[in-house]
N, C-alpha and C positions, 0 to 999 in steps of 0.2 A: 419518519424523521428519527435520526439517531442522536443520542445524547452522550456527551463525553463524561467520563467518570470524574467525580469531584472528591474532595477530602471527606473522610468519614467512612465507617464500615458499611459496605453494601449488604443489606439484608435480602432484597429482592432485585433481581436483574432480568428484565424482559428484553429478549433479543430477537428482533425481526419477526415478531409474532403475526401470524396470518391465520384467519379462520373463515371458512366458506360453508354456508348452509346450502344443502341440496334439497330440492323439492321435486315433486312429480313432473313429468314431461320435460325432463332435463333442464329444469330451471335452477340456476344457482345464484346465490347472493354472497358477495364478498363482504362480510360484516366487519372484519378487521384486516387491514392491509399493511404488512411490514412495519409494525409498531415496536419501538424500542424506548425504554425508560428504566430508571432505577429508583429504588426507595432505600434510604439510609436508615440505620437504627435511630429510633427516637424522632423520626420525621413524619409529618403529615403531608402526604402528597395528594393534591386534588386533581380529579379528572373531570373535566367539564365538556359540555357539548349538548346539542339538541337531541331529542329522542330519536333513536335509530342510528346514532353516530358510532355505536360499537362499544360504549362504555361498559355496559352490563356483560357483554360477551367477553370482554377482557377479564372482568371479575370472575366469571365462571370458568374461564380457562386457567386462571391462577389457582382456583380451588379444585381443579380437576373434575368439574362438572361437565365441561366440554373438553375434548381432546383436540388441540390445535392442529391445523393442517400443515403448518410449517412454523419454524422458529423454535426458540428455547425459552424456558422459564426457570431461572436458577434461584432457588430459595435456600439460604444457608448452605450454599455449595452443592445442593442437590438439584439435578435437572428433573423437575417433576413431569416433564413430557416424556421421559424415558421410563418405560414400564418396569424395567428391571430395577432402576433406582427408586421408583415410586413404591414398589412392593417392599424393597429392603428397608425403606425409611417411613413406612406407613404410620407407625405409632407416633413418631416425631412430628410428622406432617399433620396428623389428625389432632394433635394436642396443641401445637404452637401456632397454627393458623385457624382463624375463626371468621365466619362470614355472617354479616348482619344484613338481612333482606329489607327491602323497602316496605313490603306488606307484612306486618306482624300478624295480621289475622290469618293468613294462609301458612305462615311459618311456624305457628304454635299449634300443637295438637289440641283441638277443642275438648277432647275427652280426658285430658290430663290436668291435674291441678298445678298451680304455679310452682309449688315445691317440687313436684315430680319433673316438671319441665326443666328446671334449673339443675336438678340432680342428674338427669339422664345422661349427659355427656360424661360426667365423672364416673357413673356406674358402668357405662359402656367401656370406658378406658381403664376401669378398675383402679382409679387413682385413690390414694389415701387422703381423705379430707383433712386439711391442716387444722381445722377446728373441732376435730374429734368425731363428728358424724356428718352424714350428707345433709341432714336437715339443718344442722347448725351452720354448715357452709352455705346452704341456700339462703338462710336468713341473713347471713352476713352480706352476701352478694346483693340481695334485694335491698338491704339497708344502704349499701354503697351507691345504688342508683336512685336513692331517695324514696324508697317505699318501706313500710314497716312490716313486722311479722304477721300482722292481721291479714295480709294478702296471700300468705303461703297456701292457704286451703281454698282459695277462690279459683274458679275456672276462667279461661280467657274471655268468655262471653260476658263475664261480670265486670270486666275492666274497660276503661276508656282506651282510645287509640294510643295516647301517650303512655299510659301504664303498660299496655301490651308491648310497646316498643322498648320500654325500660326492662321488662322481663326478658325480652330477646337479647338485650345487651347484657343483662346479668347472667344469662345462660352462657353467652360467649366468654364473659370474664371469668367464669368459674374454672375454666381451663388455664387461666393465667397465660394467655397467648402472647407471642412476640409480635405477631402481625394480625391486625384487624382489617378486614376488607368490608367496608360499609357501603352498600349499594343503595344510594339515595335513601338513607335511613330516616330522614326527616321530611321527605316530600309530602307525605300524606297527613302530616300533623299541623295543627294550628300554630300561629307565629310564637305565642308564649311558650308552648311546649318545645318548639324547634330550638329556641334560645336555651332552654334548660338542657336539652340533649347535647347541643354543641358545646356548652360550657362543661358538661360532664366529659366530653372527649378531650377538651383542653386540659382538664384536670388529670385525666388518665395519662396523657402525654407528659405533663410536667412532673407528676408524682411517681409514675411507674415506668416512664420511658417507652411506652408502647409505640409501635410504628403503625401508621394508618394509610390505607388507600381509601380516600374519601371521594366517592362518586356523587356528583350533584349537578343540577342545572341552575341552582341559585348562586350567582356569582358573588353576591354580598356575603354569603356564608363561607364561600371558599376564601375570599379576601380576609375574613375575620379569623378563620380557623387554620388555614394551611400555610406551610412553609414554602412549598413550590407547587406549581400546577402545570398540567398539560391540557391542551385544547384539542378535542377530537372533532373531525369534520369528515363525514362520509367514509368512516372506517379508517381514516388516517390521523396520526398525531401530527398536527400542523405546526405546533409551537409548544415549547416548554421553557419555563423560566421561574426564578424566584417570584413569589406572588406580588411583591411590591413593584418589581421591574415590569411584570406582565401587565399590571393595571396602569402603570404610569407611562409605559412606552411599548405598547403592543406592536408586533412586527407583521403578523399575517393579516390580510384583509378580513378574514372571517373572525379573528379575535377582535379586531377593531369594531366590526359590526355587532358582535355579542356585547361588548362593553358599552357601545353607544345605545344599546337597547335598555340598559340598566337605568331606572329612574333615579335622579338626584333629589334627595330630600330637602331641596331648597327651591321654592317656586321660581325665584328670580333667575337662578343659575340654570334651572331646567328650561325655562323659556328662551334664555339666551342660547343654550346649546341647540335647541330645536331650530331657532332662527338661523344658526350658523350652518345648518345642514342644507339650506336652500341657496 
C-alpha cells in the first residue's frame, strides 16, 4: 500500500520495500511485500501487527542489518539500499539513526559497565562529548532517562529489566539522533515501567523534535503515543492513517479485527460490544 506525501519535511521515505528470507531446500518466505510509507521530522509513526507480520524486518532493513530484496529506503536524501551511497554517508547514518531493541538483556554487553555501554558509540564515532568528558556525558544521559550516577559502575545483570531498557535508550540518545527506531521497546516490561518509557518518548519528541518509528503490538500504547500509524498483515501494509482516524474509523477488515480485540476499560461497554458481535 502506497501513501501520498503530506505537508512537512520527509525524514524517512520507504518505497516499495520487499524482503525475502531464503531457507534450505529452496524454501522462501516473503517477510515484507511492497511496503511504502513516510516519516516526517518530529513525528512518531507507529507500526502495528501480530508477530510475524514483518514489522521487525522493516526496522532491520531501515538500519541496514538486512539488505532488502527490492525497493528503496531514502533517509535524509540518501538511498541506504545503494551500497555506494551507504559507504559515502556511513558516518552520518551511524550517528543520526539509532535502534532500540526489544530485549535489552541481549543488546547490552554483560561484561561492560553502564558507563562504558553509554560511552561506546561516542568513542567509536570519536565524537567530542558536549559536557567535557565521556563519563560526564554518560552521567547526563543516564540522568535524562531517570537514573542517577550511582548506576554508572553497575553491570547489566545488577539492573532490573526497566533499568536495562533505560540504559539502552540512554546509549541511543548519546548520539543525539534524528531518527529513533524502537522495535517493541516496552513489550518485555511491566505496565508501570511501560508507562514511564512511553512518557519519556513523548518528552523526547516534544522537547527535542526526535522522529520515531515505534513498533508495537499494544494498540493502546500506539494510540497514546503516535501521530500516525500503519497496520501490517502478512508482510503487507494494509492501512495507514492518523491515529485518531485509524481508531475511530478503520477501513481494512484486519484493522477492524485488531481494534475489536482491544479490551475497553468499562465493563458495561465491553459487555455491550461483545454482545453486538453475535
